[in-house]
NULO-429857 format. One record per residue: residue number from 1; residue in one letter; chain; x, y, z of N, C-alpha, C in turn. Coordinates in steps of 0.2 Angstrom, whole numbers, padded with zeros to 4 digits. Example, Ala and Ser with C-alpha at 12.3 -4.5 7.8 and 13.67 -1.06 7.14 Angstrom:
+-----+------+------+-------+-------+-------+-------+-------+-------+-------+-------+-------+
! pos ! code ! unit !   n_X !   n_Y !   n_Z !  ca_X !  ca_Y !  ca_Z !   c_X !   c_Y !   c_Z !
+-----+------+------+-------+-------+-------+-------+-------+-------+-------+-------+-------+
!   1 !    A !    A !  0066 ! -0028 !  0039 !  0062 ! -0022 !  0039 !  0066 ! -0016 !  0039 !
!   2 !    S !    A !  0064 ! -0011 !  0035 !  0068 ! -0005 !  0036 !  0064 !  0000 !  0039 !
+-----+------+------+-------+-------+-------+-------+-------+-------+-------+-------+-------+
This chain:
+-----+------+------+-------+-------+-------+-------+-------+-------+-------+-------+-------+
! pos ! code ! unit !   n_X !   n_Y !   n_Z !  ca_X !  ca_Y !  ca_Z !   c_X !   c_Y !   c_Z !
+-----+------+------+-------+-------+-------+-------+-------+-------+-------+-------+-------+
!   1 !    M !    A !  0002 ! -0006 !  0001 !  0001 !  0000 ! -0001 !  0005 !  0007 ! -0004 !
!   2 !    K !    A !  0007 !  0014 ! -0004 !  0006 !  0019 ! -0004 !  0007 !  0024 !  0000 !
!   3 !    E !    A !  0011 !  0021 !  0000 !  0011 !  0029 !  0007 !  0007 !  0036 !  0008 !
!   4 !    K !    A !  0000 !  0039 !  0009 !  0000 !  0044 !  0003 !  0005 !  0052 !  0006 !
!   5 !    T !    A !  0004 !  0058 !  0002 !  0011 !  0062 !  0005 !  0005 !  0068 !  0003 !
!   6 !    I !    A !  0008 !  0074 !  0006 !  0002 !  0080 !  0008 !  0002 !  0082 !  0000 !
!   7 !    S !    A !  0004 !  0083 ! -0006 !  0003 !  0083 ! -0011 ! -0008 !  0078 ! -0013 !
!   8 !    D !    A ! -0007 !  0070 ! -0012 ! -0009 !  0067 ! -0015 ! -0017 !  0070 ! -0009 !
!   9 !    I !    A ! -0014 !  0072 ! -0004 ! -0019 !  0074 !  0000 ! -0025 !  0076 ! -0002 !
!  10 !    I !    A ! -0021 !  0083 ! -0006 ! -0023 !  0091 ! -0009 ! -0029 !  0087 ! -0015 !
!  11 !    K !    A ! -0024 !  0084 ! -0018 ! -0028 !  0083 ! -0027 ! -0032 !  0080 ! -0027 !
!  12 !    N !    A ! -0035 !  0076 ! -0020 ! -0039 !  0071 ! -0020 ! -0045 !  0075 ! -0015 !
!  13 !    S !    A ! -0044 !  0080 ! -0013 ! -0051 !  0083 ! -0009 ! -0051 !  0088 ! -0009 !
!  14 !    N !    A ! -0055 !  0090 ! -0014 ! -0056 !  0096 ! -0016 ! -0062 !  0100 ! -0008 !
!  15 !    E !    A ! -0066 !  0097 ! -0005 ! -0067 !  0102 ! -0002 ! -0063 !  0102 !  0006 !
!  16 !    D !    A ! -0055 !  0103 !  0005 ! -0054 !  0105 !  0011 ! -0049 !  0107 !  0008 !
!  17 !    V !    A ! -0052 !  0112 !  0003 ! -0046 !  0118 !  0001 ! -0052 !  0127 !  0000 !
!  18 !    S !    A ! -0044 !  0128 !  0003 ! -0049 !  0136 !  0000 ! -0050 !  0138 ! -0009 !
!  19 !    L !    A ! -0055 !  0140 ! -0010 ! -0059 !  0145 ! -0014 ! -0054 !  0144 ! -0018 !
!  20 !    D !    A ! -0045 !  0149 ! -0014 ! -0043 !  0155 ! -0018 ! -0038 !  0146 ! -0019 !
!  21 !    G !    A ! -0035 !  0140 ! -0019 ! -0033 !  0134 ! -0021 ! -0029 !  0134 ! -0010 !
!  22 !    R !    A ! -0030 !  0140 ! -0004 ! -0025 !  0136 !  0001 ! -0026 !  0131 !  0003 !
!  23 !    W !    A ! -0024 !  0129 !  0007 ! -0027 !  0123 !  0011 ! -0030 !  0125 !  0015 !
!  24 !    N !    A ! -0036 !  0122 !  0016 ! -0045 !  0122 !  0021 ! -0041 !  0123 !  0029 !
!  25 !    W !    A ! -0037 !  0121 !  0032 ! -0036 !  0118 !  0040 ! -0040 !  0119 !  0046 !
!  26 !    Y !    A ! -0045 !  0124 !  0043 ! -0050 !  0123 !  0052 ! -0057 !  0121 !  0049 !
!  27 !    G !    A ! -0058 !  0117 !  0039 ! -0065 !  0117 !  0039 ! -0069 !  0122 !  0038 !
!  28 !    L !    A ! -0068 !  0125 !  0036 ! -0072 !  0129 !  0028 ! -0076 !  0131 !  0022 !
!  29 !    T !    A ! -0083 !  0129 !  0025 ! -0084 !  0128 !  0017 ! -0089 !  0135 !  0014 !
!  30 !    N !    A ! -0091 !  0139 !  0016 ! -0094 !  0145 !  0016 ! -0089 !  0151 !  0012 !
!  31 !    E !    A ! -0086 !  0153 !  0006 ! -0083 !  0159 !  0006 ! -0081 !  0165 !  0013 !
!  32 !    E !    A ! -0088 !  0167 !  0014 ! -0087 !  0173 !  0019 ! -0078 !  0168 !  0025 !
!  33 !    E !    A ! -0083 !  0163 !  0029 ! -0078 !  0160 !  0034 ! -0073 !  0164 !  0030 !
!  34 !    I !    A ! -0069 !  0157 !  0024 ! -0063 !  0156 !  0024 ! -0061 !  0164 !  0024 !
!  35 !    R !    A ! -0066 !  0171 !  0022 ! -0061 !  0178 !  0019 ! -0063 !  0182 !  0025 !
!  36 !    N !    A ! -0063 !  0180 !  0028 ! -0062 !  0183 !  0035 ! -0058 !  0181 !  0040 !
!  37 !    E !    A ! -0054 !  0187 !  0037 ! -0046 !  0188 !  0041 ! -0045 !  0194 !  0043 !
!  38 !    M !    A ! -0041 !  0195 !  0053 ! -0037 !  0198 !  0052 ! -0039 !  0205 !  0051 !
!  39 !    I !    A ! -0040 !  0212 !  0051 ! -0036 !  0218 !  0047 ! -0031 !  0222 !  0050 !
!  40 !    Q !    A ! -0027 !  0222 !  0042 ! -0022 !  0225 !  0047 ! -0019 !  0234 !  0049 !
!  41 !    F !    A ! -0024 !  0236 !  0053 ! -0026 !  0242 !  0057 ! -0021 !  0246 !  0058 !
!  42 !    D !    A ! -0020 !  0250 !  0055 ! -0012 !  0255 !  0056 ! -0010 !  0257 !  0061 !
!  43 !    E !    A ! -0015 !  0257 !  0066 ! -0014 !  0255 !  0074 ! -0019 !  0255 !  0078 !
!  44 !    M !    A ! -0018 !  0256 !  0084 ! -0025 !  0252 !  0088 ! -0024 !  0259 !  0093 !
!  45 !    I !    A ! -0032 !  0261 !  0093 ! -0031 !  0266 !  0101 ! -0033 !  0267 !  0105 !
!  46 !    H !    A ! -0042 !  0261 !  0108 ! -0042 !  0262 !  0111 ! -0045 !  0252 !  0112 !
!  47 !    T !    A ! -0047 !  0251 !  0120 ! -0047 !  0246 !  0121 ! -0053 !  0247 !  0125 !
!  48 !    Y !    A ! -0057 !  0241 !  0125 ! -0065 !  0241 !  0132 ! -0064 !  0233 !  0132 !
!  49 !    M !    A ! -0067 !  0233 !  0138 ! -0068 !  0224 !  0141 ! -0069 !  0223 !  0146 !
!  50 !    N !    A ! -0076 !  0220 !  0146 ! -0079 !  0215 !  0150 ! -0076 !  0208 !  0150 !
!  51 !    D !    A ! -0078 !  0205 !  0158 ! -0078 !  0200 !  0157 ! -0074 !  0196 !  0154 !
!  52 !    N !    A ! -0077 !  0193 !  0151 ! -0069 !  0187 !  0144 ! -0071 !  0191 !  0136 !
!  53 !    L !    A ! -0073 !  0197 !  0137 ! -0075 !  0199 !  0134 ! -0071 !  0208 !  0134 !
!  54 !    K !    A ! -0067 !  0205 !  0124 ! -0065 !  0214 !  0121 ! -0062 !  0216 !  0116 !
!  55 !    A !    A ! -0062 !  0220 !  0119 ! -0062 !  0227 !  0109 ! -0059 !  0232 !  0110 !
!  56 !    E !    A ! -0058 !  0229 !  0103 ! -0052 !  0237 !  0104 ! -0056 !  0240 !  0096 !
!  57 !    V !    A ! -0052 !  0247 !  0097 ! -0055 !  0252 !  0093 ! -0046 !  0251 !  0088 !
!  58 !    G !    A ! -0047 !  0249 !  0080 ! -0042 !  0250 !  0082 ! -0044 !  0255 !  0072 !
!  59 !    V !    A ! -0037 !  0260 !  0068 ! -0041 !  0263 !  0063 ! -0032 !  0260 !  0055 !
!  60 !    I !    A ! -0035 !  0264 !  0051 ! -0034 !  0260 !  0043 ! -0032 !  0263 !  0038 !
!  61 !    N !    A ! -0031 !  0268 !  0034 ! -0035 !  0274 !  0027 ! -0039 !  0279 !  0031 !
!  62 !    K !    A ! -0035 !  0281 !  0037 ! -0042 !  0285 !  0040 ! -0051 !  0286 !  0040 !
!  63 !    S !    A ! -0052 !  0276 !  0041 ! -0054 !  0274 !  0043 ! -0056 !  0269 !  0048 !
!  64 !    F !    A ! -0063 !  0269 !  0050 ! -0061 !  0266 !  0058 ! -0064 !  0259 !  0060 !
!  65 !    G !    A ! -0062 !  0256 !  0062 ! -0064 !  0250 !  0067 ! -0064 !  0246 !  0074 !
!  66 !    I !    A ! -0069 !  0239 !  0070 ! -0063 !  0235 !  0078 ! -0061 !  0227 !  0079 !
!  67 !    R !    A ! -0060 !  0228 !  0083 ! -0057 !  0220 !  0084 ! -0061 !  0218 !  0093 !
!  68 !    M !    A ! -0062 !  0211 !  0091 ! -0065 !  0208 !  0095 ! -0062 !  0204 !  0095 !
!  69 !    W !    A ! -0064 !  0200 !  0100 ! -0060 !  0194 !  0108 ! -0065 !  0193 !  0113 !
!  70 !    R !    A ! -0066 !  0183 !  0110 ! -0068 !  0183 !  0117 ! -0065 !  0179 !  0121 !
!  71 !    D !    A ! -0063 !  0178 !  0126 ! -0055 !  0171 !  0130 ! -0052 !  0173 !  0128 !
!  72 !    N !    A ! -0052 !  0181 !  0127 ! -0041 !  0179 !  0126 ! -0043 !  0176 !  0116 !
!  73 !    V !    A ! -0049 !  0174 !  0111 ! -0046 !  0173 !  0105 ! -0046 !  0177 !  0101 !
!  74 !    W !    A ! -0045 !  0178 !  0099 ! -0050 !  0184 !  0090 ! -0056 !  0179 !  0087 !
!  75 !    V !    A ! -0062 !  0184 !  0086 ! -0067 !  0183 !  0086 ! -0067 !  0183 !  0080 !
!  76 !    K !    A ! -0066 !  0189 !  0077 ! -0069 !  0195 !  0071 ! -0065 !  0203 !  0072 !
!  77 !    D !    A ! -0065 !  0204 !  0065 ! -0064 !  0213 !  0063 ! -0071 !  0215 !  0061 !
!  78 !    E !    A ! -0071 !  0222 !  0061 ! -0074 !  0226 !  0058 ! -0070 !  0233 !  0054 !
!  79 !    L !    A ! -0073 !  0234 !  0049 ! -0071 !  0240 !  0045 ! -0078 !  0243 !  0047 !
!  80 !    Y !    A ! -0079 !  0252 !  0047 ! -0084 !  0256 !  0046 ! -0082 !  0261 !  0043 !
!  81 !    E !    A ! -0081 !  0261 !  0038 ! -0079 !  0268 !  0033 ! -0085 !  0272 !  0030 !
!  82 !    G !    A ! -0084 !  0279 !  0030 ! -0087 !  0282 !  0033 ! -0090 !  0283 !  0038 !
!  83 !    H !    A ! -0087 !  0281 !  0043 ! -0090 !  0284 !  0052 ! -0086 !  0287 !  0055 !
!  84 !    S !    A ! -0086 !  0286 !  0061 ! -0084 !  0292 !  0065 ! -0080 !  0285 !  0072 !
!  85 !    E !    A ! -0076 !  0291 !  0071 ! -0071 !  0288 !  0079 ! -0076 !  0284 !  0084 !
!  86 !    T !    A ! -0081 !  0290 !  0085 ! -0086 !  0289 !  0090 ! -0088 !  0281 !  0086 !
!  87 !    Y !    A ! -0090 !  0281 !  0081 ! -0094 !  0276 !  0081 ! -0090 !  0269 !  0083 !
!  88 !    A !    A ! -0088 !  0270 !  0077 ! -0081 !  0264 !  0082 ! -0081 !  0258 !  0092 !
!  89 !    E !    A ! -0080 !  0267 !  0094 ! -0080 !  0265 !  0098 ! -0088 !  0264 !  0106 !
!  90 !    D !    A ! -0091 !  0268 !  0105 ! -0100 !  0262 !  0106 ! -0100 !  0254 !  0100 !
!  91 !    A !    A ! -0098 !  0253 !  0096 ! -0098 !  0249 !  0092 ! -0094 !  0243 !  0100 !
!  92 !    A !    A ! -0084 !  0242 !  0098 ! -0083 !  0243 !  0103 ! -0086 !  0244 !  0113 !
!  93 !    D !    A ! -0086 !  0247 !  0113 ! -0092 !  0250 !  0121 ! -0096 !  0243 !  0117 !
!  94 !    N !    A ! -0101 !  0243 !  0117 ! -0108 !  0238 !  0113 ! -0108 !  0231 !  0112 !
!  95 !    Y !    A ! -0101 !  0227 !  0110 ! -0100 !  0220 !  0109 ! -0098 !  0220 !  0117 !
!  96 !    V !    A ! -0095 !  0223 !  0121 ! -0089 !  0220 !  0130 ! -0094 !  0219 !  0133 !
!  97 !    L !    A ! -0101 !  0224 !  0131 ! -0107 !  0223 !  0134 ! -0114 !  0220 !  0136 !
!  98 !    G !    A ! -0111 !  0218 !  0127 ! -0116 !  0213 !  0126 ! -0125 !  0214 !  0120 !
!  99 !    V !    A ! -0121 !  0221 !  0122 ! -0125 !  0220 !  0116 ! -0125 !  0222 !  0113 !
! 100 !    K !    A ! -0121 !  0220 !  0107 ! -0120 !  0221 !  0101 ! -0117 !  0210 !  0102 !
! 101 !    K !    A ! -0121 !  0207 !  0097 ! -0123 !  0197 !  0098 ! -0118 !  0193 !  0093 !
! 102 !    L !    A ! -0113 !  0192 !  0091 ! -0112 !  0190 !  0084 ! -0110 !  0182 !  0086 !
+-----+------+------+-------+-------+-------+-------+-------+-------+-------+-------+-------+
């Protein structure tokens, strides 16, 4: 019996390869889930914390957004183009207070 290599597995397992050909380590099947990556903020300017939730407000190219954490594990980033810093701060505050649910 021939031993399988990584190349054999990738060739024979289309469901485990993402839409751009990268190996799908996390078993994600939805294109939106696959594309959901961390935003490379230029600077993190505020941090909000409550219990096991944390949100950081960041800025990139003059747009504000938030990075959300649960139990010190990254959950999601959101960018609010065209909105103010205060808008992002309110979103971060709502996340850690449990108002904003994911």
